[in-house]
N, C-alpha and C positions, 0 to 999 in steps of 0.2 A: 296509939299506933305502935307497931312492933319495933320500928326503927326510926331514927330521927333524920337520917340523911338518905336521899335517893341513891340508888346504886351508881348512877352516873357521877355522883360526887364522892364515891368511895364507901357508901353504906352497903349493907348486905342486900342482895337482890330480894325482892318481895317473895319470889318463888325459887326454890332450889331446883325444881324440874321445870323445863320449858312448858309453857301453857300455849297450846296451839289455838288457832282461830276457830277450829271446830273438830269434832269427832263425828264421822258418818253415823247416821241413824240406821245401822245394820240390824237386821232381825237376829234374835238369839239363835245360836247354833244348837238347837235342841234336837231331841230324838225325832220329832215330827219333821223338821226341815231336813235332817240327814236322811230320813227314810224317803222323802220326796226326791231328794237329789239322787239317791241310789236308784229309785224307780226311773228317773229321767235318763240316767246313763244306761240303764239296762234296756230301756225302750228303744234307744237309738234315734228317737224323735227329738232332735235338738233345735228344730225351728218349726214354726207353724203348727204347734201342738196344743194340748189342752191347757197348759199354763197361760199361754197368750190369750186364749179365748176367755178363760176365767178372769184374768186380770182386766181385760176390756169390759167384761160384764160388771164386775165389781166397781170399777171406776165410773162407768156410766151410771150405775145406781147411786153411788155416793155423790156424784156431781149433779145428778138430776138431768142428764143430757141423753138424747136419743142415740148418739154415736160417740164412742171413745175408741180411738184407733192408736194402738201402740206402734211406735217407730223407734229407729235406732238412736235418735238424739232429738233434742228440742230444736236444734239448728236445722236439721233435715226436715223436721215437722213444719217449721216456719216456711222453709223453701217449698214444700209440697202445698201448703195452704196458699202462699202467695201465687204459685203457679195455677192452682185450681181457680182462684178468683180472677185470674188474668190481669194481675196488676202490671201496669206499665206507666210510662210518663212519670208524673210527680206523685210521690207517696209521702205523706206527713209522718214523721217519726221523731222521737226525742233523741238528742245527742247524749244526754245523761243516762246512759244505759251500757250494757255490755255489747261489744261489737257484733256478737252473733245475732242481735236483733236486726241489724242493718245489712250485714253481708248478703243474706239471701235475696234481698231486694235487688242487689246488683246482679246476682246470678240469673234472675228472671228478666233482667233488662229494664227494671224500673229505676227511677232516680230519686234518692232520698231528699226530702225537703225537711231539713232539721228545724224543729221548733223548740221552744223553751219549756221547762217544767215549772210547776207551782213552787214558790219559795218555801212553803210549809210542808206539803205532802211529798215533794220531790218526784211526783208523777206528772205525766203530760198535762199541761195547762190548757183547759178548754178555751180560754180567752185567746191564747196564742194560736190555737188551731183555727178559731174563727177569723182571726186577723190574717191568716196565711192561706186559707183554702181558696182555690180559684177553679175555673172551669177546666184547668189542666190537671187538677187533683184526681187521682184514680183510687185512692185508698188512704186509710188512717191506721197507723199502728201505735198502740199504747202499751205501756209496761206497768205491771204492778211491782213497783220498785221495792226491793228488799222484802216483798210479801205484803206491802201496804196496798190495799185496793185503790185503783185509779178512780177518777170521777166518771164512773160507768154511765150513769143516766145522762149526764150532760154530753158525753162523747157519743153515746148512741143517738141522742137527739140531733146532734150536728151531722152525724153520718146519714141519718134518715133524710134530713132536710136537704142535704147535698147530693143524695143519691149515690153515695160511695160506700163500699164495705169497710167495716171496722174489725180489726184483728187485735187480739190481746196477746202479747208475749207474757205468758203467765209462768215463766220459768221458776220464779221464786214463790209462787202463790198456791201450791197445792195444799188446801186446808184453810185458806183465807176465806173470809165471809164479807160480802157486800150487802149491807142492810139486812143481815140475817140469812142471805142466800149464798150457797157455795159459789166461789169463783169457778168458772168453767162453762157456764151456760150463756155468756154474754157475747154480744157482737156476732159476726159471722162465724168465728171460731176462736178458741183459746188454745194455746200450746204450752204444755208443761215440760219441765226438765226433771229427770229422775237420776241425775248425777250425784256423786257422794256428798255434795254440799247442800243438797235439797231436802225438804221435809220427808219425802218418800224417795227411797233409794233403790235403784235397780242395778247399780254399778255404772252402766251407761244406758241411756234410753230417754224417750219422751212420749208424751200423750197428746194427741189432737182431740179436742172435745168440741162437738158441734151439734146443732139441731137441724142442720141443713143436709138433707139426704143426698142431694146431688153432689155437694162438696165432699161428703163422706165417701161416696162411691168413687169419686175421682182420686182421692188420696189413697184409698185402698188399692186401686188399680195401679197408681203411680209408684207405690212402695214395692210393687212386684214387677218392676221393669216395664210396666204398662201391659203385662201379659195377662189376658183374661183366662188363661188356662189351656190354650191351644198352641202355645209356643209361638204365637204371633204377638204383635204389640199394637194396641189401639192408640196409645200415646207414648211419647218417648220418656218412659219412667226410669227408675233406678232401683237399686237394692237398698231399701230403707227398713227392712224387717227388724223387729226385736227378737233376739234369740230366746229360747225357752228358759235358759238359766236366768237371764235377766228378768224375764216375766215372773218367774218363781220368787226371786229375791224381792221384787217390787211388791208382789201380792203379800208376802210375809211382812214386809216393812209397812204396808198399808194397815195392817192389823193394829199397830200401836200408834197410828197417826194422832188420834185425839188426845191420848195421854201425853204424847210428846209435845204437842202444841201447847197443852195446858201448862206443862213445865216451862216451856220457853216464855209463855206469857208471864209467869211468876218471876222468871229471871229478868225479863224486860222491866217489870214493875220495880224490882229491886235496883236495877241499874238506874232507872229514872229517879227513884227516891234518893239514892246516894249521890249521883252525879248532877242531878237537876239543881242542886243548891250551890254548885261551884260556878263562879262567874266564867262566862265565855264558853259554856257547853250547852248546846240546845239539841233537841231530838226531833226526829221526823214526826209530823203531826198525823196521828191515826184517829179517824173519827170514832166517837163513842158508839156509833151505829155499826161499825165495821170491826173485823178482826184481821190482824196481820199474823202471818206465820212467824215473823221475825226470823226469816231465813238468815238475815244479818242484823246485828244490833249496831246501828250506825249513828254517829253523833257528828255535829258540826262544831268546829273549833274556831272561835273568834280570838285571834292572836292578841289584840289589844286588851281584851278583858281577861283572858286566861293567862297571858304572860308568855306563852310559847306558841309557835306556829303548829299546824297539824303535823308537819314533817318532823319538827323538833320533838313533839310529844311522842310520835311513833318511835323515834330513835331512843328516847329516854325510857320508854316502856320496854323496848327490846333489851336494854340493859337490866331490866327487872325480870327478864325471862318471860315476857308477855308478848305474844304475837298479835299483829294487827294487819289490816288490809286497807289499801287506798283505792277502793272500787270506783270505777267510772272516771278515773283520772289517769291519763288524759281523756277528755270527752271525745266521742267518736268523730265529731266534725273536724277535730284537729289532727286525726290520724293521717299518716302519709297516704293511705288509701283514698281519703276523701278530701284532702286539701284543695284539689283542683275544683271542687264544687263550692268552696267557701265564698269566692268572689261573687257568686250569683245569689247569695242569700238575700231575701228581701227584709229579713228581720235579724237583728243581733240576738245573741243568747246570753243576756246579762246574768240571769239566775244560774244557768249552767256554768258559766265562767266563774261565778262566785262560789258555787257549791263544790265543784270538782277539786280545787286545791285545799278545801277546808274539811271535807268529810273523811271520817275515819271509822272503820268497822272494828269492833272489839270482840273478843272471844265469846261465843255462845253456842251451846249445843244442848240437845234435849236431856241428856243425863248429867248435865253439869251440876256440880255441888254449889249451892248458893255461897258457900265460904269463898269460892274462887272469885265470884262477883265482888264480895266484900273486900277481898284483898286487892283486886284490880282497882276498885274505887279508892281504897286507901293509897295505893301507889299514885293514882292520878291526882288525888288531893295533895299528896306530899310534893309532887312535881309542881303543882300550881303555887304552893306556898314558897317553894324554893326556885321559882321560875327564873329569876335574874341570874342566880349562880349556875343553874342548869344550862341556860343559854351560853354563858361564858365558857362552861366546860365543853359544850358541844362545838363551839366556835374554834376550839383548839384541837378538836378531833373530827376532821372533815369526813372520815370514813363512816362515822355514825350519824352525822347530821344530814345525810342525803339518802 
């Protein structure tokens, strides 16, 4: 290793320049893109134009779905889908997710019924769903957490037998595969995010994917204020359109998706190889039959085995100029917005409560040099070896330990 002491103990930081959690997968600013941008601005058609229709056609073909509807964000896409399905009453949803999975349920007047995730995959636990579903349940929402496909077949079977729709928040999962098939065609609908942190980037935007023609018609109408074209409104819709600029960027980003995911898989393997031998570090379990996008490379830190807590490790990595994220912490059921529901839960959420304070996401992006992974692994290994002294140093510097 290059240095003997961690930076928090006075050694040189592992990186001279700050290593961010990600770099957006933006398309190359080549002559072709510049020409299309020039044509776009000259045309004056900044919304509802050819780039939107091309993007929707390409996404539908790639995902193998009958309908791909581009919208202004994944959050709005979920809102439109929840509304189209008429979700009300209790809707089963994980708490170990980003808040945007849950907020739209409240907007349509449904009530989240939080259930636990699987301790290995970190996705919605089918057993927890079975234990929670009642005749008051009107829907199930699952999440492909960090790009790892959820238990699709089991969840679909539960939904069918219970007669309720299943929706997938697929924000992280454009490019994921479930048993060889693209994530996108499962459940009643799947909704993707195209924000800068995602495998396909539009700047801002989302995609609703479905094989249900009635649902597709509803969301297309709803994204246009509910206006069928005569300046009336058939339903109370909203403006959820994706702009032409975003559609163009997303289409160009889509071109490099497979190459970029292949690179991320290689980086994830390297992380697993290097960190998997360090006590107290475990990874999300991805089935060998599936493919994750590794939108995030997340690990679970066991304080007793590793020697430092998740928060202590994050603070010490910051001193090494390494960025991290504590995604899904705090879990949604503990947010101020949802605490009033906590007392009525029929089930506790022990896995969620265990994972949330222990999960840490490390830097990963599609064009990341493997050397960066090696150096991050070296830094983490060095912190493990010096854990006792690192903890002592952090305890005297409260500004870094939180």
